[in-house]
VMD Tcl script that draws the C-alpha trace (Angstrom):
set ca {
  {0.00 0.00 0.00}
  {1.16 3.50 -0.86}
  {1.31 5.18 2.57}
  {1.27 8.65 0.95}
  {-2.40 8.07 0.12}
  {-3.39 7.72 3.77}
  {-4.52 10.84 5.63}
  {-3.17 10.03 9.08}
  {-5.54 11.62 11.61}
  {-3.40 10.56 14.57}
  {-0.33 12.29 13.14}
  {-2.19 15.52 12.31}
  {-4.09 15.57 15.64}
  {-0.80 15.13 17.55}
  {0.76 18.02 15.62}
  {-2.23 20.24 16.51}
  {-2.03 19.20 20.17}
  {1.67 20.10 20.28}
  {0.81 23.57 18.91}
  {-1.96 23.94 21.52}
  {0.36 22.82 24.33}
  {2.87 25.49 23.37}
  {0.16 28.19 23.09}
  {-1.28 27.14 26.46}
  {2.09 27.49 28.20}
  {2.43 30.96 26.66}
  {-1.09 31.96 27.77}
  {-0.41 30.81 31.34}
  {2.91 32.64 31.46}
  {1.81 35.92 29.86}
  {-1.83 36.24 31.02}
  {-2.09 33.82 33.95}
  {-4.99 32.08 32.19}
  {-5.41 28.28 32.16}
  {-7.97 26.97 29.62}
  {-10.78 25.27 31.55}
  {-13.19 22.64 30.29}
  {-16.21 21.20 32.15}
  {-17.56 17.77 31.21}
  {-21.03 16.65 32.22}
  {-21.89 12.97 31.89}
  {-25.41 11.75 32.67}
  {-25.83 8.05 33.39}
  {-23.38 5.21 32.75}
  {-23.30 4.72 28.97}
  {-19.97 2.85 28.43}
  {-19.18 4.59 25.11}
  {-19.86 8.02 26.65}
  {-17.63 7.16 29.61}
  {-14.76 6.32 27.23}
  {-15.26 9.54 25.23}
  {-15.26 11.70 28.36}
  {-12.22 9.89 29.77}
  {-10.28 10.44 26.52}
  {-11.21 14.13 26.46}
  {-10.13 14.50 30.09}
  {-6.82 12.82 29.25}
  {-6.29 15.29 26.38}
  {-6.85 18.19 28.82}
  {-4.22 16.74 31.14}
  {-1.70 16.34 28.28}
  {-2.14 19.98 27.20}
  {-2.08 21.48 30.68}
  {-5.76 22.50 30.72}
  {-7.90 22.62 33.84}
  {-10.82 20.20 33.59}
  {-13.66 19.04 35.80}
  {-15.97 16.09 35.18}
  {-19.42 15.85 36.76}
  {-20.96 12.37 36.56}
  {-24.69 12.57 37.25}
  {-27.29 9.85 37.88}
  {-29.49 8.69 35.02}
  {-32.61 9.96 36.84}
  {-31.45 13.56 37.31}
  {-34.15 16.05 36.37}
  {-33.86 18.41 33.43}
  {-34.01 21.42 35.78}
  {-31.21 20.05 37.97}
  {-29.01 19.58 34.90}
  {-29.78 23.10 33.65}
  {-28.92 24.47 37.11}
  {-25.48 22.78 36.99}
  {-24.87 24.16 33.48}
  {-25.77 27.61 34.77}
  {-23.14 27.27 37.52}
  {-20.51 26.50 34.88}
  {-21.78 29.39 32.71}
  {-20.95 31.73 35.61}
  {-17.63 30.08 36.54}
  {-14.75 32.21 35.20}
  {-12.32 29.26 35.38}
  {-14.45 27.40 32.82}
  {-14.07 28.41 29.14}
  {-15.86 25.46 27.61}
  {-18.83 23.30 28.64}
  {-19.48 19.89 27.13}
  {-22.57 17.83 27.89}
  {-21.94 14.32 26.57}
  {-24.71 13.10 24.27}
  {-26.93 11.10 24.10}
  {-28.97 12.08 27.16}
  {-31.69 9.97 28.84}
  {-35.11 10.18 27.08}
  {-36.71 12.36 29.78}
  {-34.21 15.18 29.14}
  {-34.52 17.42 26.07}
  {-31.16 17.62 24.26}
  {-32.32 20.85 22.59}
  {-33.04 22.54 25.94}
  {-29.73 21.41 27.39}
  {-27.70 22.63 24.40}
  {-29.51 25.98 24.53}
  {-28.83 26.27 28.29}
  {-25.07 26.41 27.63}
  {-23.69 29.95 27.23}
  {-22.96 30.06 23.49}
  {-19.63 31.76 24.27}
  {-18.65 28.55 26.11}
  {-20.26 26.19 23.57}
  {-16.99 24.58 22.42}
  {-18.95 21.73 20.80}
  {-20.44 24.29 18.37}
  {-24.01 22.97 18.77}
  {-25.79 26.04 20.18}
  {-28.24 27.71 17.73}
  {-26.22 30.96 18.05}
  {-23.08 29.21 16.82}
  {-24.91 27.26 14.11}
  {-26.62 30.46 12.89}
  {-23.33 32.34 12.81}
  {-21.73 29.45 10.91}
  {-24.45 29.58 8.24}
  {-24.08 33.38 8.02}
  {-20.30 33.07 7.57}
  {-19.49 34.83 10.86}
  {-16.98 33.94 13.56}
  {-18.17 31.17 15.88}
  {-17.18 27.86 17.39}
  {-17.19 25.27 14.62}
  {-18.58 21.80 15.50}
  {-15.52 19.66 16.23}
  {-15.84 16.82 13.68}
  {-16.47 19.11 10.64}
  {-13.70 21.42 11.91}
  {-11.39 18.39 12.10}
  {-12.26 17.39 8.52}
  {-11.38 20.88 7.25}
  {-8.04 20.68 9.08}
  {-7.34 17.24 7.57}
  {-7.88 18.66 4.08}
  {-5.77 21.77 4.75}
  {-2.88 19.97 6.41}
  {-2.82 17.29 3.72}
  {-2.37 20.09 1.12}
  {-5.55 19.13 -0.70}
  {-6.68 21.85 -3.08}
  {-10.35 22.54 -2.42}
  {-10.86 25.67 -4.53}
  {-13.58 25.06 -7.12}
  {-13.71 21.33 -6.33}
  {-16.95 19.37 -6.17}
  {-17.69 17.85 -2.76}
  {-20.41 15.36 -1.89}
  {-21.41 14.76 1.73}
  {-23.41 11.62 2.44}
  {-25.36 12.34 5.64}
  {-27.21 15.47 6.80}
  {-26.87 15.34 10.59}
  {-26.62 18.50 12.68}
  {-23.31 17.24 14.05}
  {-21.49 16.51 10.76}
  {-23.33 16.85 7.45}
  {-25.03 20.25 7.71}
  {-22.20 22.18 9.42}
  {-19.59 20.60 7.14}
  {-21.54 21.70 4.06}
  {-21.42 25.29 5.35}
  {-17.68 25.11 6.09}
  {-16.91 23.71 2.62}
  {-18.90 26.58 1.08}
  {-16.79 29.25 2.83}
  {-14.71 31.39 0.50}
  {-11.38 30.15 1.82}
  {-12.43 26.55 0.99}
  {-14.68 27.33 -1.99}
  {-16.15 23.92 -2.84}
  {-19.34 23.27 -4.76}
  {-21.29 21.13 -2.31}
  {-23.96 18.43 -2.64}
  {-25.56 16.83 0.42}
  {-27.03 13.35 -0.08}
  {-29.27 11.58 2.45}
  {-31.70 8.70 2.93}
  {-34.18 10.08 0.37}
  {-31.54 10.68 -2.35}
  {-32.55 8.44 -5.24}
  {-29.15 7.70 -6.77}
  {-26.21 8.65 -4.59}
  {-23.80 7.10 -7.07}
  {-24.57 9.73 -9.73}
  {-23.28 12.40 -7.31}
  {-20.26 10.56 -5.91}
  {-19.03 9.59 -9.39}
  {-18.70 13.29 -10.22}
  {-17.05 14.34 -6.95}
  {-13.49 15.40 -6.19}
  {-14.08 15.09 -2.44}
  {-16.46 12.60 -0.81}
  {-17.32 12.68 2.91}
  {-19.31 9.71 4.20}
  {-21.13 10.14 7.53}
  {-24.19 7.92 7.49}
  {-23.52 5.01 9.87}
  {-23.70 2.23 7.27}
  {-20.73 -0.15 7.26}
  {-18.69 -0.03 4.02}
  {-21.49 1.73 2.12}
  {-19.25 3.59 -0.37}
  {-17.99 1.09 -2.95}
  {-15.26 1.38 -5.57}
  {-17.79 1.56 -8.43}
  {-19.27 4.71 -6.83}
  {-16.10 6.82 -7.05}
  {-13.95 8.28 -9.77}
  {-10.20 7.89 -10.09}
  {-8.20 10.36 -8.00}
  {-10.91 11.49 -5.55}
  {-10.36 12.32 -1.88}
  {-12.37 10.22 0.58}
  {-13.10 11.23 4.18}
  {-14.72 8.44 6.21}
  {-16.54 9.62 9.35}
  {-18.21 6.27 10.09}
  {-17.39 4.00 13.03}
  {-19.20 0.67 12.88}
  {-18.75 -2.68 14.60}
  {-19.19 -5.71 12.38}
  {-18.94 -9.38 13.45}
  {-15.52 -10.99 12.92}
  {-14.93 -14.45 14.37}
  {-11.16 -14.18 13.76}
  {-10.92 -11.39 16.39}
  {-10.76 -12.02 20.12}
  {-13.46 -9.36 20.62}
  {-15.72 -11.06 18.06}
  {-15.95 -7.87 15.99}
  {-13.89 -5.36 14.05}
  {-14.25 -1.64 13.50}
  {-14.94 -0.42 9.97}
  {-16.00 2.89 8.48}
  {-18.74 3.84 6.04}
  {-16.31 3.28 3.16}
  {-15.24 -0.03 1.62}
  {-11.64 1.00 2.37}
  {-9.86 -1.97 0.82}
  {-11.56 -1.62 -2.57}
  {-11.74 2.19 -2.71}
  {-8.11 2.64 -1.69}
  {-6.55 2.08 -5.15}
  {-8.86 4.49 -6.97}
  {-8.53 7.30 -4.43}
  {-5.95 10.09 -4.39}
  {-6.18 10.39 -0.58}
  {-8.26 8.47 1.96}
  {-8.78 8.42 5.73}
  {-8.54 5.09 7.56}
  {-10.92 3.89 10.29}
  {-9.85 3.99 13.03}
  {-7.14 6.68 13.00}
  {-8.63 9.15 10.54}
  {-11.33 11.62 11.55}
  {-11.76 10.32 15.15}
  {-8.57 11.77 16.72}
  {-9.28 15.13 15.05}
  {-12.59 15.61 16.88}
  {-10.88 15.73 20.28}
  {-8.02 17.91 18.94}
  {-10.51 20.51 17.64}
  {-12.46 20.46 20.91}
  {-9.19 21.36 22.61}
  {-8.57 24.09 20.02}
  {-12.04 25.59 20.54}
  {-11.42 25.64 24.32}
  {-8.12 27.48 23.86}
  {-9.77 29.99 21.49}
  {-12.42 30.57 24.15}
  {-9.82 31.07 26.89}
  {-7.97 33.56 24.70}
  {-11.20 35.40 23.79}
  {-10.34 34.91 20.13}
  {-13.88 34.40 18.83}
  {-15.49 37.82 18.35}
  {-19.21 37.42 19.06}
}
mol new
graphics top color blue
foreach p $ca { graphics top sphere $p radius 0.5 }
foreach p [lrange $ca 0 end-1] q [lrange $ca 1 end] { graphics top cylinder $p $q radius 0.2 }
display resetview
């Protein structure tokens, strides 16, 4: 395999974290400010616990201050909003992250809107989403932000290129479409989804394809043209009796068969995943420095 084809998310995320570490040391020394991040975890979802633990570890590596509040599954919506309000007022905290999903009795919309949008380092608050659509400064959602950084740092020319996004979620598809449309990126963007009749007709004519739909190995080699760039956001477990765990992790792209036709491609794992945490850390530093002009 030609290693030059692989967009190594671990390598790029580590480079970003080194930059952030250096900037954090400078901020502490010159302004006496330590970036602070508050994590709120409701219930005992194992995947959520791992995500929060990894984010906390990243804070430690970079020299950030972080606090994790683990709350019982049966906490009321008002109690959760009250805790968020405490963090909104806490000057040591520059970013607040409520780990999703939440239990069914709690409205995710209400909880996201309860976070001060100036501390919304996840980029999910309607204020940040609205500003993103309007082309104004804001916190970008971390996964789309990470994808843009992967393209930039892999020296992929995006100007005037056609990009197809498969998936229209509020977390990836929609915000990414808006980022790719920005003048400094300047792509022509198509968003495909579950009601798109023939996704292949769009992907065959695309220079850049981003797949974020949660279907294992959906994008096949006959759906892409020679020399395209493929960004795989999917993380899926599929049965594999040869593994001790009984499963293996694959993306939304048939990596093995798409590899040869692509110009650049992200692996799963080790592609987009590490970038999400790196960009969360970047958003927190930007908040601590007051760099986003609201």
